[in-house]
N, C-alpha and C positions, 0 to 999 in steps of 0.2 A: 335336101329329102335328108333323112335317118331312117333308116332299115331296122325293124325292131321284132327278134323272133324268140317266142317263149318255147321253153319244154320241161318235159319231168310231170307232167298231170296224169293220171290216172285212178284206179278203183283203191282205195285201202279200206280194213276196215276201222271202225269206232276207236279211237284209242293209238292207232297207227299215227307214222310218220311219214312223209314226204317232203321232197325237198325240188321247188322250182328254181329255173333259169332262165334268165332274159340277159341276150345279147345284142347290143346295138353297133350298129355299122353305117357306114356312109359320111352325113358330115356331121361328126361326132365332137368340133369343139363347141364350147362354150354349152354342154349340157348343165343343167341347174339342178335336175332333181330326177331321180327315178322309182317308181313305186309300182305296186301292185293292184289292181281293183278287181273286183269279184261282182258275178251277175248270177243271181239263182232264176231258174224260172218265174217269170210275173213278177218279179221286184227289180226295184233300180238297183244300176249299177254302185255300187259304194267303194269307197276308199278302204282297203285294207293295212296297205302299210306303205311308207315313202320315207325316202334316204335322199338328203341335198350333198353337191357338191363338197360341203365341210361335213360331211357324215354326222349330220344331225337327222334324228329317226322319228317319225310318228307311225303310232297305231291305232287302228280302231280300238274302242275299250273291248270289243267281243273275242278280241285277239290276244289282248294282253298278257303276256305270262305265257303263251304258248308258241306264237308265231315270232320269228326273229330274220328281219330283214339285212341283206349283207352288200356292198361291192366291191370288185374288184378293177379297180382304174384303170389298171395296165390291159385287163383283156375287155373293158368297157364292157362288164357285165353283173348282172342284179341277182341276188338270188333271195328265195322265201323260205327258209326250213320252218316246217309247218309239223309240229307235235302235238299229240294227245288231239289229235283230229276227232271232230265232232260230226254227224249224219248233217246240222245245219252248216257246216262249210262247205257242202254240195254246192258248186257253182263251175261257170266258166270264171278262170281268171285271165284276167287281162293284164300286161305289162305297158307302161308308161314312161315315156320319155321326153323332158322338158327340157327344150333348149332356147337358147337368148332371150332376149329383152325387147318388148314383150315377149313373155315364152309362148312357144308353139307347142302343142303336143302331138307326140307321134305314139301309134297304138300298134301292140302285136296280135294276132290274130285270134288269139285267144286258146287256152288248154284248161280241158274238161279236168276237173277234180272231183271224186264222187266218193264219200264216205259212207258205208253201207256193209252191214253184215251179210 
């Protein structure tokens, strides 16, 4: 089993910044990728950004140029730096860890990000 714990959400004004953190613990060998998804009220969960064990990164078009994903392998932690936040970025952000093959996904409990003046 893998435990996934997110932190760093909150309320920020439009144009502001937040950094989310996600720490994985437990059976953390063979982690293939880590990433962030988000779900706004009334909408489906969507991929925001992901990063593989080889440091390949993928971003949703809506966040390219504003969000940056990074990972600290020594700490088994992934970060999401979010700049130039917009009201449409408001959502619950979930961290996802994929391990093994075929990959098994583990999810955190989510952290609320609210962008509002």
